[in-house]
C-alpha positions as CSV (number, residue, x, y, z in Angstrom):
1,X,-30.2,41.0,-45.8
2,X,-30.2,37.9,-46.0
3,X,-26.8,37.3,-48.4
4,X,-24.5,38.9,-46.2
5,X,-25.5,37.0,-43.1
6,X,-24.8,33.8,-45.1
7,X,-21.4,35.0,-46.3
8,X,-20.8,36.5,-42.3
9,X,-21.9,32.9,-41.3
10,X,-19.9,31.0,-43.7
11,X,-16.7,33.1,-43.0
12,X,-17.3,32.3,-39.3
13,X,-17.3,28.6,-39.8
14,X,-14.4,28.7,-41.8
15,X,-12.4,30.7,-38.9
16,X,-12.3,28.3,-35.9
17,X,-11.3,26.0,-38.2
18,X,-7.6,27.5,-39.0
19,X,-7.4,28.9,-35.4
20,X,-4.5,28.2,-33.3
21,X,-3.9,28.4,-29.7
22,X,-1.2,30.7,-28.7
23,X,-0.5,28.4,-25.8
24,X,1.7,25.2,-26.1
25,X,-0.5,22.7,-26.3
26,X,2.0,19.3,-25.9
27,X,0.5,15.5,-26.1
28,X,-0.7,14.1,-23.0
29,X,1.7,11.7,-21.3
30,X,1.9,9.5,-18.0
31,X,4.3,12.3,-16.7
32,X,1.6,14.8,-16.9
33,X,-1.0,11.9,-15.4
34,X,2.1,11.4,-12.5
35,X,2.1,15.2,-11.7
36,X,-1.5,15.6,-11.0
37,X,-1.7,12.7,-9.0
38,X,1.3,14.1,-6.9
39,X,-0.5,17.0,-6.3
40,X,-3.8,15.6,-5.1
41,X,-1.6,13.8,-3.0
42,X,0.5,16.3,-1.0
43,X,-2.5,18.5,-1.5
44,X,-4.7,16.9,1.3
45,X,-5.0,16.6,5.0
46,X,-5.6,12.6,5.1
47,X,-2.0,12.1,3.1
48,X,-0.3,14.0,6.4
49,X,-2.3,12.6,9.2
50,X,-1.8,8.6,7.4
51,X,1.9,8.7,6.6
52,X,2.3,11.1,10.1
53,X,0.5,8.2,12.0
54,X,3.0,5.7,10.5
55,X,6.1,7.4,11.4
56,X,5.0,8.0,14.7
57,X,3.9,4.5,15.5
58,X,6.7,2.8,13.7
59,X,9.4,5.2,15.0
60,X,7.4,6.0,18.8
61,X,6.8,2.5,19.4
62,X,10.0,1.3,18.0
63,X,12.2,3.4,20.0
64,X,10.5,1.8,23.4
65,X,11.0,-1.2,22.6
66,X,14.5,-0.6,22.2
67,X,14.9,1.1,24.9
68,X,13.3,-2.1,27.3
69,X,15.9,-4.5,25.4
70,X,19.5,-4.9,26.0
71,X,22.2,-6.1,23.7
72,X,22.3,-9.6,24.5
73,X,18.3,-9.5,23.5
74,X,19.3,-9.3,19.7
75,X,21.9,-12.0,19.4
76,X,18.9,-13.9,17.9
77,X,16.5,-11.1,16.3
78,X,18.1,-8.1,13.9
79,X,18.3,-4.7,14.6
80,X,15.2,-3.9,12.5
81,X,13.2,-6.2,14.6
82,X,11.9,-3.4,16.8
83,X,10.2,-1.4,13.6
84,X,7.9,-4.5,13.3
85,X,5.7,-3.9,16.5
86,X,4.9,-0.6,15.4
87,X,4.4,-1.8,11.8
88,X,1.9,-4.5,12.6
89,X,-0.4,-1.4,13.8
90,X,0.8,1.5,11.4
91,X,-0.1,-1.2,8.3
92,X,-3.4,-0.1,8.7
93,X,-2.3,4.0,7.9
94,X,-1.0,2.6,4.7
95,X,-3.9,0.7,3.8
96,X,-6.2,3.6,4.8
97,X,-4.2,6.0,2.2
98,X,-4.6,3.4,-0.4
99,X,-8.2,3.3,-0.1
100,X,-8.7,7.2,0.2
101,X,-6.1,7.7,-2.8
102,X,-8.8,6.8,-5.5
103,X,-12.4,6.4,-3.0
104,X,-12.0,9.9,-1.8
105,X,-12.5,11.3,-5.6
106,X,-15.4,9.0,-6.4
107,X,-17.2,10.2,-2.8
108,X,-16.7,13.9,-3.9
109,X,-17.3,13.8,-7.4
110,X,-14.0,14.8,-8.3
111,X,-13.6,12.0,-10.3
112,X,-15.7,12.8,-13.1
113,X,-13.7,16.1,-13.5
114,X,-10.3,14.0,-13.5
115,X,-11.4,11.4,-16.4
116,X,-13.0,14.4,-18.0
117,X,-9.8,16.2,-18.1
118,X,-7.7,13.0,-18.7
119,X,-10.3,10.6,-20.8
120,X,-7.4,8.0,-20.6
121,X,-8.6,6.3,-17.6
122,X,-5.5,3.4,-17.3
123,X,-2.8,6.3,-17.6
124,X,-5.0,8.2,-14.6
125,X,-5.1,4.9,-12.6
126,X,-1.6,3.6,-13.9
127,X,-0.5,7.4,-12.3
128,X,-2.2,6.8,-8.9
129,X,-0.5,3.2,-8.3
130,X,2.9,4.9,-8.7
131,X,2.7,8.0,-6.9
132,X,1.0,6.2,-3.9
133,X,3.5,2.9,-3.9
134,X,6.5,5.1,-4.6
135,X,5.4,7.4,-1.6
136,X,4.1,4.8,0.9
137,X,7.4,2.8,0.3
138,X,9.7,5.3,0.6
139,X,7.7,6.5,3.9
140,X,7.5,2.9,5.7
141,X,11.4,1.9,4.2
142,X,12.6,5.4,5.9
143,X,10.6,4.9,9.4
144,X,11.9,1.0,9.5
145,X,15.6,2.5,8.6
146,X,15.4,5.0,11.4
147,X,14.6,2.3,13.8
148,X,17.1,0.1,13.2
149,X,19.7,2.9,12.9
150,X,18.9,3.6,16.4
151,X,18.9,0.2,17.4
152,X,22.2,-0.8,15.9
153,X,23.5,2.4,17.4
154,X,22.4,2.2,21.2
155,X,22.6,-1.6,21.3
156,X,24.8,-3.1,19.1
157,X,27.7,-3.8,21.6
158,X,29.6,-7.1,21.4
159,X,26.9,-9.1,23.2
160,X,24.7,-8.5,20.6
161,X,26.3,-10.7,18.1
162,X,27.2,-10.4,14.4
163,X,24.7,-9.0,12.1
164,X,24.9,-9.0,8.4
165,X,24.2,-6.7,5.8
166,X,21.1,-8.9,4.5
167,X,18.8,-7.6,7.5
168,X,18.8,-4.4,6.2
169,X,17.4,-6.1,2.9
170,X,14.8,-8.1,5.0
171,X,13.6,-4.8,6.3
172,X,13.2,-3.1,2.7
173,X,11.6,-6.6,1.9
174,X,9.0,-6.2,4.6
175,X,8.3,-2.5,4.1
176,X,7.7,-3.6,0.3
177,X,5.0,-6.2,1.6
178,X,3.3,-3.3,3.4
179,X,3.6,-1.2,0.6
180,X,1.9,-4.0,-1.6
181,X,-0.9,-4.2,1.1
182,X,-1.4,-0.5,0.6
183,X,-1.4,-1.2,-3.6
184,X,-4.1,-3.8,-2.5
185,X,-6.2,-1.5,-0.8
186,X,-6.2,1.3,-3.4
187,X,-7.3,-1.6,-6.0
188,X,-10.2,-2.8,-3.4
189,X,-11.1,1.3,-3.3
190,X,-11.0,1.5,-6.9
191,X,-13.3,-1.6,-6.9
192,X,-15.7,-0.5,-4.2
193,X,-15.6,3.0,-4.9
194,X,-16.8,3.4,-0.9
195,X,-14.1,5.0,1.5
196,X,-15.6,2.9,4.2
197,X,-16.5,-0.3,2.6
198,X,-12.9,-0.5,1.2
199,X,-11.6,0.2,4.4
200,X,-13.8,-2.4,6.3
201,X,-12.9,-5.3,3.1
202,X,-9.1,-4.3,3.9
203,X,-9.3,-4.9,7.7
204,X,-10.8,-7.9,6.9
205,X,-8.2,-9.1,4.9
206,X,-5.4,-8.2,7.4
207,X,-6.7,-9.4,10.9
208,X,-9.3,-12.3,10.4
209,X,-7.5,-14.5,8.5
210,X,-5.6,-15.4,12.0
211,X,-8.8,-15.9,14.0
212,X,-10.7,-17.8,11.5
213,X,-7.8,-20.1,11.1
214,X,-7.8,-20.8,14.8
215,X,-11.6,-21.5,15.2
216,X,-11.6,-24.3,11.9
217,X,-8.5,-25.9,13.4
218,X,-10.3,-27.0,16.4
219,X,-12.7,-29.2,13.6
220,X,-10.9,-32.1,12.0
221,X,-13.0,-31.9,8.6
222,X,-11.8,-28.1,8.0
223,X,-8.7,-28.4,10.1
224,X,-6.2,-28.3,7.0
225,X,-8.0,-25.0,5.7
226,X,-7.6,-23.1,9.3
227,X,-3.8,-24.2,8.8
228,X,-3.3,-22.6,5.5
229,X,-5.0,-19.6,6.6
230,X,-2.7,-19.8,9.9
231,X,0.7,-19.8,8.0
232,X,-0.6,-17.7,5.4
233,X,-1.7,-13.9,6.7
234,X,0.2,-10.4,7.0
235,X,0.5,-10.6,10.5
236,X,2.7,-13.8,10.2
237,X,4.7,-12.7,6.9
238,X,5.6,-9.7,8.5
239,X,6.8,-11.2,11.7
240,X,9.2,-13.7,9.3
241,X,10.1,-11.2,7.0
242,X,11.5,-9.1,9.7
243,X,13.4,-12.0,11.0
244,X,11.2,-12.5,14.4
245,X,11.4,-16.0,15.7
246,X,7.7,-17.7,15.0
247,X,6.5,-20.4,17.3
248,X,3.2,-21.2,15.8
249,X,1.6,-24.1,16.5
250,X,-1.7,-26.2,15.9
251,X,-4.2,-26.8,18.8
252,X,-2.8,-30.4,18.7
253,X,0.0,-29.3,20.3
254,X,2.5,-30.4,16.9
255,X,4.4,-27.9,15.4
256,X,3.3,-26.3,12.3
257,X,5.6,-25.5,9.8
258,X,5.6,-22.0,8.3
259,X,6.4,-21.2,4.4
260,X,9.4,-18.9,3.8
261,X,9.5,-15.1,3.4
262,X,9.5,-15.8,-0.9
263,X,6.1,-17.7,-0.3
264,X,4.8,-15.0,1.5
265,X,6.3,-12.7,-0.8
266,X,4.6,-14.7,-4.1
267,X,1.0,-15.1,-2.1
268,X,0.7,-10.8,-1.8
269,X,2.2,-10.3,-5.1
270,X,-0.6,-12.9,-6.8
271,X,-3.5,-11.5,-4.7
272,X,-2.3,-8.0,-5.3
273,X,-1.9,-8.6,-8.8
274,X,-5.5,-9.9,-9.5
275,X,-6.6,-7.0,-7.6
276,X,-4.8,-4.3,-9.7
277,X,-5.6,-6.1,-13.4
278,X,-9.6,-6.6,-11.8
279,X,-9.5,-2.6,-11.1
280,X,-8.3,-1.9,-14.6
281,X,-11.0,-4.0,-16.1
282,X,-13.7,-2.2,-13.7
283,X,-12.7,1.3,-13.7
284,X,-12.1,1.2,-17.8
285,X,-15.9,0.0,-18.3
286,X,-18.0,1.3,-15.2
287,X,-19.5,4.5,-15.6
288,X,-18.2,7.0,-13.1
């Protein structure tokens, strides 16, 4: 009985080595990861609620502003300006979705399944950034353009003055700024791995600089730091990107020059780039 058993075991060992699956087994690539992340993003209710609230805030508040204005009011501001009022609140929805895009997987434990099915963590993280970034930008830009189009139709009379096509480019750049805030939130979510903690961090990043800057400007010793915080923060950046007049001044009453749009974009690109690079390092090294 010993010899047949050994022969059978040897034959069985050789069998799987020559096995060929009848199913196609393509080499995994970024496209597979993108399809997976798109399925995740579109199959959860948080995406509908966050992006839906973004559209409602931008279009709803923007439409209310348009109704309350006259054609003459647009002589000094672009048609996309009403979208800014809703976007100042709607940007929170973009940041929340950015955090939940990755932190929810850590909270439910699904990230273990994700990294088991796709061991290349860098590819998975890249797919998350691309899917979220494109979705957030298209939703934001579409809402802004819808409000701008409504303003140009309802308030585009002779009293509104000339409006160059560059206004629409400014709206797209402003939408990109909000999208980068969302990408920054996704990176913070990857670093913190906790939904509430990452959202709290992003709320502080957006809301605290103007408050802290105003407080620090009172004391002469730290007034330069306060002025920097008053100059470089998300609300001021969005106002400048959307072409709204800004009349910021320091407590002494002297006018405070604000940085240009390019400076604001450079700051957000630098901060977001650093956070994204850190997320790649941490996700690649840290256990789940």
